[in-house]
N, C-alpha and C positions, 0 to 999 in steps of 0.2 A: 490592569484589571485581571481578575481571576475568573475564567469561564466556568460555567457549570458543565460538567462532563458526565454523560451517561454512557456506560460501556455495554456492548452486546457481544457475548462470547459464542462463537459457533464451534460446537464440539467436533463436527465432522472434519473441519479443516484447521482447527486451532487458531482461527482468525478472531481478532477483536475489532469490531466496528464501533464507531463513536458518534454520538450526537453532542455537539459542542454549542452551548447556548450563551448568548449575551446575558450576563447576570442582571442587567438593568432593563431587559425587555424580552420580547418573544422571538427575536431573530435567532436562527441557528444554522449550523452546517452539519453535514453527515460526512464522516471520514471512513473510507475503505469498506464499503458495503459488500454483502455477499448474496449472490444468486445461487441457491442450492442446486446441486447437479448430481444425479444418480448416473454414474458412468456406465454401469452394467446395462441399464435400460435406455441410456441416451435421453434422459428426461429431466427437464428443469422443474424447479419448484420455488415458490416465493415465500415460504414460511419465515425465513430469517428476515427478509425485507419487510414482510407484513408486520413483524414485531416492532420494527422501527417506525413504520407508518402509524401503527396503533399508539405508540408512545407519543409521537409528535402530535397526533390528533387529540389524544387525551389531555395533553398539556397546552393545547392551543398554540403551538409553536409555528413559526413561519420559516420555511427552508429558503435560505438565500444561496447556499453553495452545496454541491455534492462533490467532494474532493477525493482524488485518488493520489496516494503517495507514490505509486509507480504502476507499471503494468504487471499485475500479480501473476505468478506462475503456479499458484496452488489453489486458487479459487476463482470463480467467475464473479464479475462485478454486477451488481443490481442497479447501477446508476440510471439507465434509461427507464426502468420500471419505477424507480423512486421519483424521477423527474416527472414522469407522466402523472403520478399520483399527487405529488407535493409541490412541483415547480422547482425553481433553483437552477443555477448554472453548473455545468460539469467542468471541473478544472483538473489539469495534470501538468507535469513538467514539459517545457518546450522541447526537450530532447526525445519526446515521444516519436519524433520523426525518424530518429536513429533506430528505434525499436521497430517501427513500421517498415522501414527499409530492410532491416535485417531479416525479420520474420515474414515480411511479404515475399521475399525470395525463398525462404525455407519452405513456406506453404504454397509457393507457386500461385500467388493470388492474382497475377495478371494486372493489366493496366486499369481495370475498373476499381481496384482497391486504391484509394487515395492515401498517399504517404506524406501528407502535409499537416497532419494533426487536425484537419477540418472537422472531424467527427466530434471534437470537443468544443465547448463554448469558450474556454480560456486556456491559454498555454503560458505557464509561469516560468520566469527566468530567476536566476539568483538575484535577490534583492527586490523582487516583485512584492507588492503589498496590496491588500484589499481589506474590506470591512465586513464583519458579521454584526449587523446593527451598529452599536458603538464600539465593538471589539475590533481592535486592529490586528491583522494577521500579516506576518512577514514570512517570506519564502527563503529557505536555504536549499541550494542545489547540493545534494549529498549522494553523488554517484558511488559506485563500487559494487553493490549488489546488482544493479542494472545502471546503464548510463543515464536514465531519466528519473532516478529516485529523488524525491523531495522530502524535506522536513518542514512542516507547517508550525511556526511559532505563533501561537494565538494567546495573547495576553501572557500569563505566567506559565503556559503549558506548551510543550513541544510534542508534536505527533510525528514519530520518527519512522513509521512504516516498518520495513524489515531491516533497517540499518543497524539498530541495536535491539537486543532482547533484554529480558530481565538480567540483572547483574550476575545471577548464578547460572545463566545459560549462555551469555556471551554476545555473539555478533552474527551477522548474516553471511551466507555463503556467497562466493564471488566467481563461481565457475560457469555461470550462464554466458551466452555470447554477449560480449561487450562489458563483462564484469571485470573487476580489477581489485585485488587485495590492497595495492598501494593507494588507489583512489578511495577505497573504503576507509583506510586508516586516516587519510587526510579529511574525509568527510566527518568522521567521528570526532576529530579534533574541533571542527566547527561547532558541533553540538556541545562538546565538553567545555567550550569557551563561554557558553551561556552561564548566567548566574547559578550558583550551586543549588539554590532553592527552586529552580525551574522544575516544574513537574514534567516527567517524561512518560508518555503513553506509547507502548509498543504495539506493533501490528499483529504479533502472534505470541502465544506462550505454550510451551510443551512440558511444563513441570520438570525442572531439573531434578536429578536424583537426590532424594532426601527431602524434597518438598511435597507436601500433601495436597496443596490447593493451587489452582490456577491463579496467576497474578498478572497484572498488566500496567501498574503504575509504580514508578520509582522517581528518583530525582537525579539531576545532573551530578550533584555531590556524591550520591551513592554509586552512580556509574563510574565516576572518576576513581573512587576509592576501591570499589569492590568488583567491578566487572571482570570475570574470569579470563577474558580474552584480551582486554585492552586497558584494564585498570592499573592503578599504581604506577603510571608513567611508562608502561611497556614501550620499548622502542619499535620503530616501524619494521626493522629487519626481523625481529623476533615474531611480531604479529604476522607478517607476510609468510614466514616459514610455517607457522602454526596453521594459518588459514589455508594455505596451499595444500599441505599434507592432509588436513581434515577434509577439505572439499573433494580430494581425489578418491575418498572412500564413500562419498554420498551418492545414492541413486537419484534419478530424476523424480520430482514431485509427481504424485499420482495423477493429478489433474492438469499437468503442464500443457498438454496439447489442446484440449478445449479451452483452457484458460487464456492462453496466449491469443488464440484466434478470436476470442470474444473481447478480451480486454484491450487489445490494440485497436478495436473498433469502438471504444468508449462504452463497452458493455453490450453492444449489439451483436446478435448472433450472425454468422455468415449469411450472405444473401441467398434467398431461395433459388432453386433451379427452375426450369420451365414448368415443372409440375407443382411448384409451390412448396417443395420440401427443402429443408435445410440440412446440411451435412458438415461434420468436422472432417478434416483431412488428417491422415496419419502418415507423415513422411518417414520413410524407412532409412535408418542409419544416419539421420541428420542431427540428432541431439545426443 
């Protein structure tokens, strides 16, 4: 089956969120939502999420799943806000527990922060499957960018998160805690083993040099032939050398600190203090 896919591009973070619909019904899933965040003011906003809510309501869709491809380091997730408005279950990879343990220590979260993934409704393993109406979805564990990254193969479409970008932009960075260029290479091979006609929907686009428009849909065949980092059968050693050298020159994402503290909680902000106020922590010299 070929799902109906509606993309929502967030200019502030270059994130692409998706509504994925069963073509034979009204069931749908939301992939990689965005909660807007003004870092200078410390203020959240729901404009991006409200656009998704409006689209779903206007088309009389029924949300069954709110899916995260991984714990994003460049934007906050709107999953709880969307769930309250639309229903559905929040799902992520089972290796979220590794992320929670790693960053629970970095942010000194204490024993009250659960590191068992219980903030999410479903934890997916390699080979897990579920349905969106009549659409069958299968899960590939595709670590490398983070240990918990997933690719959701839904009908003839693959939602790859940050594992792959458009062919002219390449692949994800691997220098976050738990990242691995070797793992990313192997993960990409899983995606490239899908049929060439499989549609590939990426989690971000930054407009490669020479391209005027943002883009987010490609195919497995195009990635295999044209991806500037991994295409044309590039061997692992060359990819790892390229990725390691490139990552060493990258700064941290602008919203990494609030994003991690929110997204490892399934999109919930940190718990309020005794006055009812919520705060993000800024660990010094830890990232």
